[in-house]
N, C-alpha and C positions, 0 to 999 in steps of 0.2 A: 283562583286558588280557591273564593266561595263558588264559583260552580261544579267544582269538582271536588267537592262534598256533598252538595246539594243531587249530584248526578249515584252518590254512593247510598244518599240517605234513597232515591227513588229505588234503587235495583232492591235494596234492604227491605222496603216494605212491600215490593212486588214478589220477590220470593220467600216470604217468610207467611204467606199464605198456603202453598204447596208445599211445604213441610207439613204442617197441624193437618191438612187435610191428608198427606199420607198418613198419619199417625193413627189420625181417625178411623182409616179404612180397614187398619191392619189391627185395634181393637176391635172391631165389626166381625171380624175371620171367627178370633177366639173367643168364645164367652160361655161364663158360667158364673150364675147369680143365683140368690138367694130372695126371695121377697116375702114379705116383709125382713129386715135381717136383725128388727129390732122386736120383741114381745116386753110389755111393760105387764107389770104383777103388783096388784095393789099393795101387799107387805112383802118381808125380804125374808123368804123361806119356801114363800107360798108358790104353788106353780103356775105357770103363764099357760094360757092357753090361745093358738092360733092355728089360722090354717096355710099352711108355709107350700109357698111355689117355689120350685129348683127350676129353673130354666139354660139348658146347656147347647149350645152350638159349636160347632167345628169342620175346618175345611176339607177333611178325607172322611169317608164312609168305614167304619170300622166296628169294634163292638166295645162297648163301653156298662161300665156297673157304676152305679152311684152306690156310695156305703158312707158308713159314719166312719171317724177319722179317729175318734175313743176307742171306740169297740171293735172297729171291723168290719160291722156290722152292714151284710148288700141290703141296699133298698129295694135295687129296681135294676133291671138288666135290659140294653137295648140288642138287637141284632143288626149288623148292617144300615145302621145307622150315621148320620152327622148332627142329627140334634132330636129332643125330647125337650118332654117336660111330664115331671112330679110332683103329685100334691099328695099334701096326706096331714091328719090333725097334729098339732106342736101342743104336748102337755111336759111341762118338765119347767122343775124348778133352778137347772143349771143352765150355762151357755151350749149350744153344737156344733159340731164344722163337720162339713161332709168336703167328703174327694167325691172326684171323678176319675174314673179308672180304666183305662187300656187295657183287655183282657186277657190280647194277643201279647203285648209286651210287661203287663204287669206297672208303666208308667203313671205317676199319676197327671191326668194334663190340666187339672183345676180343682182349685180349694176355696170355698168359702163355708159362711157359716151365720149362726143367727144368735145375737145373745139377750142375754136375760135383764131388765133391769128392771126399779120396783120403785113407788113412791111413797111410801114409809117406812123406816125402819122398826125392826120391833126394839122397844123402850120399856126395861121391864125397871115398875117404880116398886120401891119395896114398900112394903103395908105393913105396919107396923098395929099389932094388938091394941086394941082402946077399950078402957071399960067405959068413960063417956063419953 
């Protein structure tokens, strides 16, 4: 009885790394990321400035476009590519998200974004007039 449970334990530890290795390989095939994914402004409501890099990689070669998720404005397109890099100067006080779209099918292949955080909130102090 004791030997049987040890055999199952050895079998489980032997098969566990293969499953995680397969999951890592699947994630490496399709890749879509925005770096940095956070931008920190000094105060709430002020714009945040950063140089943002959008990296993507696909298994199949195709025609892809990078667009803003909210406004649907196309930022960059690639023809007959399976990977690409796009850099731009981020200047916004709100979060932005991006989509990678296959132009032939119209299918959204990936979504990523950048979040704006701040260090200080705006605190309005009531100031009263004083004569003395």
